[in-house]
C-alpha positions as a Python dict, from the first residue, in 0.01 Angstrom:
ca = {
    (1, 'M'): (0, 0, 0),
    (2, 'S'): (273, -203, 164),
    (3, 'Q'): (574, -54, 341),
    (4, 'S'): (759, -86, 10),
    (5, 'G'): (500, 137, -156),
    (6, 'E'): (331, -143, -350),
    (7, 'P'): (-52, -152, -342),
    (8, 'V'): (-214, -404, -109),
    (9, 'S'): (-444, -619, -323),
    (10, 'G'): (-797, -718, -232),
    (11, 'A'): (-685, -1080, -234),
    (12, 'Q'): (-420, -1004, 27),
    (13, 'R'): (-677, -830, 246),
    (14, 'G'): (-914, -1121, 192),
    (15, 'L'): (-670, -1348, 376),
    (16, 'E'): (-739, -1154, 696),
    (17, 'P'): (-1037, -1207, 924),
    (18, 'Q'): (-1313, -950, 905),
    (19, 'G'): (-1223, -825, 1252),
    (20, 'L'): (-881, -816, 1419),
    (21, 'I'): (-887, -712, 1786),
    (22, 'H'): (-571, -635, 1985),
    (23, 'L'): (-510, -606, 2358),
    (24, 'A'): (-197, -396, 2327),
    (25, 'D'): (-38, -53, 2336),
    (26, 'N'): (-184, 110, 2028),
    (27, 'L'): (147, 268, 1929),
    (28, 'D'): (304, -77, 1891),
    (29, 'V'): (16, -196, 1672),
    (30, 'L'): (21, 121, 1461),
    (31, 'R'): (393, 86, 1394),
    (32, 'A'): (338, -270, 1270),
    (33, 'L'): (73, -169, 1013),
    (34, 'S'): (175, -120, 650),
    (35, 'D'): (181, 219, 482),
    (36, 'A'): (-151, 329, 329),
    (37, 'S'): (-323, 6, 441),
    (38, 'I'): (-626, 163, 615),
    (39, 'D'): (-924, 321, 438),
    (40, 'L'): (-1088, 492, 736),
    (41, 'I'): (-969, 579, 1087),
    (42, 'Y'): (-1190, 677, 1379),
    (43, 'V'): (-1001, 803, 1685),
    (44, 'D'): (-1175, 866, 2016),
    (45, 'P'): (-899, 910, 2276),
    (46, 'P'): (-959, 983, 2643),
    (47, 'F'): (-1052, 1350, 2675),
    (48, 'N'): (-791, 1442, 2939),
    (49, 'T'): (-1053, 1557, 3188),
    (50, 'G'): (-811, 1498, 3476),
    (51, 'R'): (-1033, 1252, 3661),
    (52, 'E'): (-1129, 887, 3668),
    (53, 'R'): (-1424, 795, 3448),
    (54, 'R'): (-1658, 538, 3608),
    (55, 'Y'): (-1980, 363, 3517),
    (56, 'T'): (-2168, 129, 3749),
    (57, 'R'): (-2400, -128, 3589),
    (58, 'L'): (-2726, -191, 3772),
    (59, 'R'): (-3006, -444, 3730),
    (60, 'T'): (-3352, -339, 3851),
    (61, 'R'): (-3662, -550, 3913),
    (62, 'R'): (-4000, -454, 4046),
    (63, 'E'): (-4036, -552, 4411),
    (64, 'P'): (-4255, -419, 4696),
    (65, 'G'): (-4032, -255, 4954),
    (66, 'G'): (-3746, -215, 4705),
    (67, 'D'): (-3473, 45, 4755),
    (68, 'R'): (-3575, 266, 4459),
    (69, 'R'): (-3901, 447, 4382),
    (70, 'G'): (-4018, 459, 4019),
    (71, 'F'): (-4316, 568, 3809),
    (72, 'Q'): (-4645, 610, 4001),
    (73, 'G'): (-4474, 521, 4328),
    (74, 'R'): (-4380, 165, 4228),
    (75, 'R'): (-4082, 19, 4413),
    (76, 'Y'): (-3782, -151, 4252),
    (77, 'R'): (-3487, -349, 4387),
    (78, 'T'): (-3146, -266, 4235),
    (79, 'T'): (-2850, -502, 4213),
    (80, 'R'): (-2502, -373, 4134),
    (81, 'L'): (-2344, -580, 3856),
    (82, 'G'): (-2003, -417, 3857),
    (83, 'T'): (-1811, -98, 3787),
    (84, 'L'): (-1593, -16, 3486),
    (85, 'S'): (-1346, 269, 3491),
    (86, 'F'): (-1033, 424, 3338),
    (87, 'D'): (-806, 714, 3430),
    (88, 'D'): (-865, 1008, 3196),
    (89, 'V'): (-552, 1206, 3276),
    (90, 'F'): (-212, 1247, 3110),
    (91, 'D'): (72, 1474, 3218),
    (92, 'D'): (139, 1576, 2858),
    (93, 'Y'): (-166, 1498, 2648),
    (94, 'L'): (-39, 1623, 2312),
    (95, 'A'): (294, 1442, 2357),
    (96, 'F'): (93, 1124, 2413),
    (97, 'L'): (-119, 1178, 2101),
    (98, 'E'): (145, 1303, 1858),
    (99, 'P'): (336, 981, 1778),
    (100, 'R'): (6, 793, 1743),
    (101, 'L'): (-137, 1051, 1502),
    (102, 'I'): (187, 1055, 1300),
    (103, 'E'): (149, 679, 1255),
    (104, 'A'): (-221, 721, 1174),
    (105, 'E'): (-133, 958, 889),
    (106, 'R'): (121, 709, 757),
    (107, 'V'): (-113, 409, 752),
    (108, 'L'): (-407, 599, 601),
    (109, 'A'): (-468, 524, 232),
    (110, 'R'): (-451, 808, -20),
    (111, 'H'): (-833, 812, -48),
    (112, 'G'): (-874, 771, 329),
    (113, 'T'): (-1031, 984, 599),
    (114, 'L'): (-955, 1036, 968),
    (115, 'Y'): (-1227, 1125, 1221),
    (116, 'F'): (-1080, 1256, 1546),
    (117, 'H'): (-1335, 1272, 1832),
    (118, 'I'): (-1257, 1509, 2120),
    (119, 'D'): (-1429, 1761, 2347),
    (120, 'Y'): (-1421, 2137, 2391),
    (121, 'R'): (-1137, 2131, 2645),
    (122, 'E'): (-874, 1995, 2405),
    (123, 'V'): (-1013, 2046, 2052),
    (124, 'H'): (-823, 2369, 1980),
    (125, 'Y'): (-485, 2221, 2073),
    (126, 'C'): (-558, 1897, 1885),
    (127, 'K'): (-660, 2093, 1573),
    (128, 'V'): (-320, 2266, 1567),
    (129, 'L'): (-144, 1932, 1615),
    (130, 'L'): (-343, 1766, 1334),
    (131, 'D'): (-285, 2062, 1103),
    (132, 'R'): (88, 2015, 1154),
    (133, 'I'): (75, 1638, 1089),
    (134, 'F'): (-175, 1629, 800),
    (135, 'G'): (-154, 1984, 665),
    (136, 'R'): (-419, 2253, 695),
    (137, 'D'): (-535, 2191, 339),
    (138, 'R'): (-641, 1838, 438),
    (139, 'F'): (-886, 1957, 703),
    (140, 'L'): (-1233, 1876, 569),
    (141, 'N'): (-1484, 1943, 848),
    (142, 'E'): (-1549, 1998, 1214),
    (143, 'V'): (-1858, 1799, 1308),
    (144, 'I'): (-2044, 1901, 1622),
    (145, 'W'): (-2228, 1616, 1793),
    (146, 'S'): (-2493, 1760, 2026),
    (147, 'Y'): (-2682, 1562, 2290),
    (148, 'D'): (-2916, 1636, 2578),
    (149, 'F'): (-2845, 1443, 2896),
    (150, 'G'): (-2753, 1525, 3253),
    (151, 'G'): (-2780, 1837, 3463),
    (152, 'R'): (-2786, 2204, 3368),
    (153, 'S'): (-2527, 2433, 3521),
    (154, 'R'): (-2662, 2757, 3671),
    (155, 'R'): (-2320, 2924, 3645),
    (156, 'R'): (-2248, 2883, 3271),
    (157, 'W'): (-2387, 2739, 2947),
    (158, 'A'): (-2401, 2364, 3006),
    (159, 'P'): (-2157, 2181, 2772),
    (160, 'K'): (-2365, 1934, 2571),
    (161, 'H'): (-2156, 1860, 2262),
    (162, 'D'): (-1843, 1685, 2138),
    (163, 'N'): (-1619, 1789, 1848),
    (164, 'I'): (-1515, 1556, 1564),
    (165, 'L'): (-1232, 1685, 1343),
    (166, 'V'): (-1230, 1533, 993),
    (167, 'Y'): (-909, 1514, 785),
    (168, 'V'): (-848, 1351, 447),
    (169, 'K'): (-519, 1216, 316),
    (170, 'D'): (-567, 1378, -25),
    (171, 'P'): (-820, 1663, -66),
    (172, 'T'): (-855, 1585, -437),
    (173, 'Q'): (-969, 1224, -390),
    (174, 'Y'): (-1145, 1088, -86),
    (175, 'V'): (-1451, 875, -21),
    (176, 'F'): (-1776, 1049, 68),
    (177, 'N'): (-2092, 849, -1),
    (178, 'A'): (-2362, 1112, 38),
    (179, 'D'): (-2630, 882, -103),
    (180, 'D'): (-2557, 615, 161),
    (181, 'V'): (-2582, 844, 463),
    (182, 'D'): (-2889, 820, 685),
    (183, 'R'): (-3121, 1115, 626),
    (184, 'I'): (-3285, 1332, 888),
    (185, 'P'): (-3634, 1487, 897),
    (186, 'Y'): (-3707, 1838, 771),
    (187, 'L'): (-3803, 2072, 1054),
    (188, 'A'): (-4076, 2224, 836),
    (189, 'P'): (-4183, 1935, 608),
    (190, 'G'): (-4485, 2129, 480),
    (191, 'L'): (-4254, 2376, 306),
    (192, 'V'): (-4067, 2120, 92),
    (193, 'G'): (-4343, 1899, -46),
    (194, 'R'): (-4450, 1544, 29),
    (195, 'E'): (-4180, 1364, -173),
    (196, 'K'): (-3884, 1553, -23),
    (197, 'A'): (-4035, 1535, 325),
    (198, 'A'): (-4065, 1155, 296),
    (199, 'R'): (-3704, 1125, 176),
    (200, 'G'): (-3560, 1355, 442),
    (201, 'K'): (-3248, 1567, 406),
    (202, 'L'): (-2876, 1508, 437),
    (203, 'P'): (-2719, 1589, 775),
    (204, 'T'): (-2497, 1894, 798),
    (205, 'D'): (-2187, 1931, 1017),
    (206, 'S'): (-2414, 1959, 1323),
    (207, 'W'): (-2541, 1620, 1441),
    (208, 'W'): (-2808, 1563, 1702),
    (209, 'A'): (-2808, 1218, 1863),
    (210, 'T'): (-2888, 1107, 2214),
    (211, 'I'): (-2627, 929, 2420),
    (212, 'V'): (-2670, 555, 2468),
    (213, 'P'): (-2972, 514, 2701),
    (214, 'T'): (-2893, 368, 3043),
    (215, 'N'): (-3139, 82, 2995),
    (216, 'G'): (-3111, 59, 2616),
    (217, 'R'): (-3031, -268, 2438),
    (218, 'E'): (-2717, -108, 2297),
    (219, 'R'): (-2570, -33, 2639),
    (220, 'T'): (-2256, -230, 2724),
    (221, 'G'): (-2176, -73, 3059),
    (222, 'Y'): (-1850, 80, 2931),
    (223, 'P'): (-1778, 438, 3048),
    (224, 'T'): (-1869, 710, 2795),
    (225, 'Q'): (-1982, 459, 2531),
    (226, 'K'): (-2071, 628, 2202),
    (227, 'P'): (-2399, 559, 2017),
    (228, 'L'): (-2388, 319, 1725),
    (229, 'Q'): (-2581, 576, 1520),
    (230, 'I'): (-2274, 804, 1512),
    (231, 'L'): (-2036, 531, 1396),
    (232, 'R'): (-2280, 397, 1138),
    (233, 'R'): (-2296, 743, 979),
    (234, 'I'): (-1918, 780, 972),
    (235, 'V'): (-1857, 433, 830),
    (236, 'R'): (-2127, 467, 563),
    (237, 'A'): (-2009, 811, 454),
    (238, 'S'): (-1634, 759, 441),
    (239, 'S'): (-1576, 396, 345),
    (240, 'N'): (-1705, 131, 106),
    (241, 'P'): (-1803, -233, 166),
    (242, 'G'): (-1491, -444, 211),
    (243, 'D'): (-1279, -147, 321),
    (244, 'R'): (-1053, -165, 625),
    (245, 'V'): (-1141, 55, 924),
    (246, 'L'): (-910, 125, 1218),
    (247, 'D'): (-1002, 233, 1571),
    (248, 'F'): (-704, 237, 1806),
    (249, 'F'): (-889, 359, 2116),
    (250, 'A'): (-1158, 97, 2071),
    (251, 'G'): (-1329, 95, 2412),
    (252, 'S'): (-1642, -119, 2393),
    (253, 'G'): (-1597, -179, 2019),
    (254, 'T'): (-1874, 38, 1871),
    (255, 'T'): (-1666, 91, 1555),
    (256, 'G'): (-1641, -285, 1513),
    (257, 'A'): (-2015, -326, 1568),
    (258, 'A'): (-2085, -74, 1289),
    (259, 'C'): (-1839, -253, 1058),
    (260, 'L'): (-2000, -591, 1123),
    (261, 'E'): (-2337, -444, 1024),
    (262, 'L'): (-2204, -266, 716),
    (263, 'D'): (-1965, -529, 572),
    (264, 'R'): (-1636, -352, 646),
    (265, 'R'): (-1316, -508, 778),
    (266, 'F'): (-1182, -360, 1099),
    (267, 'V'): (-883, -343, 1332),
    (268, 'L'): (-956, -253, 1695),
    (269, 'V'): (-692, -180, 1959),
    (270, 'D'): (-724, -112, 2331),
    (271, 'D'): (-483, -160, 2620),
    (272, 'S'): (-758, -220, 2877),
    (273, 'P'): (-856, -581, 2957),
    (274, 'E'): (-1192, -441, 3073),
    (275, 'A'): (-1255, -309, 2722),
    (276, 'L'): (-1166, -643, 2562),
    (277, 'R'): (-1400, -826, 2798),
    (278, 'V'): (-1683, -592, 2698),
    (279, 'M'): (-1602, -652, 2330),
    (280, 'A'): (-1596, -1027, 2385),
    (281, 'R'): (-1951, -1015, 2520),
    (282, 'R'): (-2065, -774, 2252),
    (283, 'F'): (-1922, -978, 1962),
    (284, 'A'): (-2017, -1320, 2099),
    (285, 'G'): (-2123, -1540, 1809),
    (286, 'A'): (-1977, -1311, 1541),
    (287, 'P'): (-1781, -1517, 1285),
    (288, 'D'): (-1441, -1438, 1136),
    (289, 'L'): (-1281, -1254, 1428),
    (290, 'A'): (-921, -1287, 1548),
    (291, 'W'): (-802, -1180, 1894),
    (292, 'K'): (-443, -1082, 1969),
    (293, 'G'): (-316, -1083, 2329),
    (294, 'F'): (-658, -1183, 2464),
    (295, 'D'): (-857, -1505, 2479),
    (296, 'P'): (-1232, -1429, 2471),
    (297, 'D'): (-1305, -1784, 2586),
    (298, 'A'): (-1091, -1750, 2896),
    (299, 'E'): (-1131, -1391, 3008),
    (300, 'G'): (-969, -1446, 3343),
    (301, 'R'): (-629, -1508, 3186),
    (302, 'A'): (-629, -1155, 3040),
    (303, 'G'): (-587, -994, 3385),
    (304, 'T'): (-781, -724, 3564),
    (305, 'G'): (-562, -417, 3517),
    (306, 'R'): (-685, -83, 3400),
    (307, 'G'): (-533, 106, 3108),
    (308, 'A'): (-578, 433, 2926),
    (309, 'G'): (-833, 260, 2711),
    (310, 'G'): (-1074, 393, 2457),
    (311, 'R'): (-1407, 560, 2517),
    (312, 'R'): (-1672, 367, 2332),
}
């Protein structure tokens, strides 16, 4: 719908590029969007860990006398390609999020869904905030994404999961395409028969997916990048082809990558030039994209500052 309350037609949406990518403060972009103009929102804000998040990209090649030892004693030479980072700290985290989530509720279509990705430190406070903005009756799910990477604390249970809070605009009508969701294997396939075992089962609210491998093809080098598998599942389940998806902490653009694969339109926003440079490399050659505040063909003009940024 437009700000006047009139529905936004498919023809009007068709005038837009498939992907619109902003280098901007996300609150400014949100305030410029029309009411009820977005079908699906994925939000992955910084987790307010209180420290800088950094990721150093390395290239390795096999070389006798190299600085790193690998499998069966082979030696490798490493070359540092660069470091990406952002400050994951806010003096008042909820005060930062609240006006952005109020706008998110406004721009979400009546059939739309919001996925809010956070960690165990802040999820309880964010749930109360979202209940106040959306209403408790619009809370649909808490998805737990579990992974297995990194060290194991010997002083407590090692935290190896993120929380994704799912809200709908209207609990009586929202998109959920169960038949389009990727299926997972049965743990005991012999108990369900050959046909069901081959088909697999629907995921529950507990998702197991590895983080993006350090040397994987998907890796962009952006700090705390999320796996494409997670965004594919969200986009398939809670939107339809041609729908408009919003991610206003876009990071490396994983939401946009999923939308390009699955024929959805998307709006990405990040205030970090580093993030936009990563997206420019990731989307190189993709047709029908528009960039606002950033020239992907002349990255140097975008500056080298560091912003709050997204996390993917």
